[in-house]
N, C-alpha and C positions, 0 to 999 in steps of 0.2 A: 504494500500500500504506500503510495506516494503522498507525502505531506505537501501542502502549499508553502510557498516561501514564507508567508507571515507566520505559519505554524512552526517552521524550522527556526525562525528568528526568535520566537517566543522561548523555545528550548535553549537557544544560544544565550539569550539574555539571562535566563534563569541560572545558567552555569557560568555567569560572569564573563562570557565572550561578548565583547562590545559589538553593538549593531547601531546603525544610524537611527535617529529618532523617526518614528513612523506611526501612522494610523491607518486603519483599514476602513474602507467605505464600500457600501453595497448599492448606493443610489447616487446619481449625479447631484441631487439636492444636498448631499452631505459634503460636497467638495469644498465649498467656501470656508466652512468651519475647520475642515481638515488642513487646508492651506494656511489659514490663520494660525492654527496651532503649531504647524511644522515650520512655517516661514518660507520665504523665497530666497534663492532658487530652490526648487525641489524636484524630485524624480517621481514620475507616475509609472507604476509597474503593474501590468495585467497579472492577475493571479490565475495562471493556467499551468498545467502540469507538463507541457511539452517544452523542449529546449528551443533555442534560437529566437527567444523573444525580442532581443535587441535588433537582430537583423530583420525581423518581421514587423518592426515598428511598434512593438507592444511595450517598450520601455522608452520613456521620453523625459529628458531634462527640460524643464520649463522655467522661464524667467519672470513671467508676469501672471496675474490672475486671469487675464483674458486668454493668454496662451494655455494656461492650465485648464480652463473650462473647455476650450476647443479640443485639446488633445484628450482630456478625460472622456468627453462625450464620444469621440471617435473610437477610442480604445474599448470603452464599455459597450458600445453598440456592436463593435466587431467581435467581441468575445462573449458578451452576456455573462460576464464574471465580475467578481469583486475586484477592487483596485486598491493597491497599497500606495499611499502617499508618503514619501520618504524624504528626509533631509539630504541635500547634496553634501558630499564630503570632499574636502580638499586633501589630496593625497600625493605622495612622492612617487610611488610605484604600486603595481598590482602583482599579486601572486595567486597561486592555486594550491589548495590542500584538500585531500580527501582520504577517507578510510572506507574500505570495502572488504569483501571476502575473496580471497584467492581460491578459486574452485579447485585447482590442481592440488594444492597443498593442504587446504582446509584451514589455512592461517589467515589472520587479518592482514591486509595490505595497506600500509600508509604511503601516500604519494604526495609529493610537493614539487612545485615548479615556480620559478620566478617570472615565467612568461604567462601570467594569468590573464583572464579575460575571455572574450568571445571566440578566440581562435585556438583554444587549448586543444581541441580535437585535431586540428591541423598540425600543431606542434607534436602531439603524440604520434602522428603518422610520419612526419618528415624529420623531426629532430628528437627522437625518443630519449636520447642521452641527456637531454635537459631536465628530464623528470626523475627526481630522486625517489627511490622505492625502498621500503623497509618492511620486511615480513615480521609479524608479531605472533608469538605463541599465545593464544587467548587464555590458556590456563595460567599464564604468568602475567599477562597484560603488557601494555606499553610502558617501558621503563624510562625514567628521566634521561638515562644515557642514550637510548635510542632516539628520543625526541630531540636531544641536543645534536646528535649525529646528523639527523635529517636537516636541521636548520643550518648548521655550520657547513654541511656539504653543499648547500645552495650558495655559499659565499657571502652570507649576511654578516654585517658587522655585529659586534657582541651584544649591544643593547637590543637590536631587532631579533637576533637569534634567540636570546633568552626569552623575549616576549613570545616569539613563535613557538618555542618549546613548551611554555606554559599553556598556550592555546591548544597545542596538539594533545596534551595530556587531558585537558578538559573535554576536547572533542572525542577522544577515545572513550572516555567514561560515558558520554552520551550515547555513543555507538553501542556500548555494551548494555547500558541500562534500558535502552529502548529496543533491544533486539533488532538493530538496524542491519540492512543489507548494504546501504550506502549512506554516508554522510559526506557532504561536499560543500566547500566554501569557494566560490569563484565569481567575482574576484574577492580575495582577502586584501584589503587596502592597507598599505604601510604608510603611516603618516610621517610628517617631518620629524616628530620627536621619537620615532621608532615604535610607537604604539600601533596596534592593528585593529581594524574594524571589518566585520563580516558584512560586505555589501550585498551579497546574495547567498542563498543557501538551498541545498537540496537535502532531503531526508527521506529515505525509503525504508519502511518497516517490513520485516519478514512477515508475510501473510500467515504463516504457520504459527506465529507467536502473538497474533492480534488478541487472542483470548486473555493474554497477560497485560495488554496495553489498552485498558478501558478508556483512557483519556481521549483516544482518537477513534473515529468510526467513519465509514464511507458515507458520503453525502451526495446529494444531487449534483453539486459542483464538480464532483470527480468524473462526471460522465457528459458526453456530448448531447444525449437525448434522454427524455423520460423513459423511452423504451429500454435503453441500455441500463439505466438505473433500476428499473423494475426487474430486469433479468438478474442483476447483481444481488438484489435483495432476496431473490429466490435461489441464489447460489448457482445460477446457470450462466456459463461463459457465453458471451455474445459479442460479435464484432461486425460492424457495418462497413460495407464497401459500396461501390457505385455501379455494380453490374446488373445482371438479369436473373441469375439462378440463386435461389435460397438454399444453402447447404444445411440440412438438419442431420447431423452425423453423430454417431455414438463412438467416441474414441478419438483422442487428439492425433494419434498416429495415422489413423484412417482418414481423418479430416485433411491432413497434409497431402496424402496421396490423392484424394478426390479433388482438392483445390488445384493441385498440379495438373491432373488429368483434364479438368475443365479448361484450363488455360492452354494446355497442349493441343486440345482439339478445337480451339478457336472460340471458346465460350468465355463468359465473364461471371464473376461471383457478386451477388447482391448483398449477401450477409452469411454469417456462419453462426450456428447455434449448436451447442454441445449438449447431448442428452444421454451420454454414456456414463460409465463409472457410477458414482453415487446418485446421478440424476436419471438413471434408467427407469425409475418409477414415475418420472415426471413427463413422460411422453405426451400426455394430454395437454399439460400446461405449455410445453415447448411447441407443440403443434398449433395451439391457439395463438401463441406469440408470433410464430412464423407467418401465420395467415394475416395477422394484424400488420406485419411489416410489408406485406403485399409485393413480393417479388413476382416476376413473370412466370416462374415455374419453381416448384419446390422439389428438390432432390433429397430423398431420405436414404441414407446408407448406414448399415450397421454390420458389425461382425461381432456378435455377442457370445461370450463364454460364461463368465460369472454373471454379466449383465445379460439376462435372458431375452432372446429375440421375441418370444411369444408375449412376454410382459410389455415390451416396448410396442409391439404391434397392437396390443389391446388398447393402450393409451391413444395411439394414432386413430384407431377405429372409433373410439368413443368421441374423439374430437371431430372426426369427419361426420359422424351421425349428428352431433350437436350443432356444428357450425355450417355444414353443407357448403364446403368451399367451391368456389368457381375457378380458383387457380389450379392449373394442371399439376398433378403430383406424379413423380416417378420414384419408384421404390426398389431398393435392392437390400432385402432383409436376410442376413445370414447369421448362423450361430445356433446356440442352444435353443431348441424348440422351434426351429425355423419352419418345419412342416405345419405346425399349428398356426404359426405367424402368417404363413401364406394363405391358409384357409380363412383366417380372420380378415385379412386384407381383401380377399376375393368377395367376402360378404358385403363389402361396401363399394365394390366395383373397382378396386385397385389390384393391380398385378405386380407381384414382386419378381423382378428380373433376376436371373441367376448369376450375372456377371457385372462387376462394378463399371468396367469400361463401357459395356453395352448401355448401362443406365446413364452414364455421363453423356454418351453420344445422343441418346434419346432426349435428354433434357435440353441439350444444345439445339437439336432439331426443332423442338417445340418452340423455343424462343427465337428461332430464325438465325442461329449462329452458323458459321461456315466451318466445316471440318478441315483441318490442315492436311 
């Protein structure tokens, strides 16, 4: 689960990691009082969860109240999200720091670079030697020695290095306390006196540990649409695309295969909805949601072993009987109880094909796609 920038900065501030003065607004009518509180110049920052906000024009430095109103209105209309109004900071240089988990070793990985800012990904690709990395045994934790080693390896002078070392130790403690997958400050601003201010922040929590982190929960702001939010509340993975075929698939591995086959044979995907694994009893709910999404054709594909094909088919049949869909449905139901599943589907006029590629081609034919 990703936290918004304002939430990350709340955690930073509570751990005595300096952040610029800021206030969060949800309506344009709140802007004037926010600017009055923070002062000018200030920075307007869209509270969205994707990267590249600066390059997309969703972070703006404004000098006047009129400029603030114009830019705030533009940003909030473009994103339909909250806006962070933040004080501008005068700084000497920017740097990057982060802590994540190194999948290969199972250790924590601390990274730092004096080339912070919007182009850190390009630096990682073209000049990886500029990024200092330190692996941390999480049974022991980040030691002051390791934190000092990272900062001095960057070439910082003593006062800034000591400041950075203290910050890293605080950041690591947050990483552990909140079961994070990633904690990142980019940019971390180094001021003239050597002190540091977290000008931006990313904080990703491990979904498997959310039961221990009651402070944060998924909200409508985490999703692009009411539909995606509704699916998440039901524990149903859902992704929207911009094509024609709705994929209702049991199993993430099978979903990848079906997705690739659709594109290989010249089709496009409208959306993907997962009803395998723990959701195989939710076929009725998933079918109802897929019909509400209104793709040009629905392709149902399963290969159930523990997730029984007959149970999934029963939910599909109940949904078809109740909703009487006009959208064409192509099904390929395989796995435990598939003979009964096929009988159930036939009872409502659906035929389960025996081959996934055949089903993909049939769906593409229905929506008018051309086979490669």
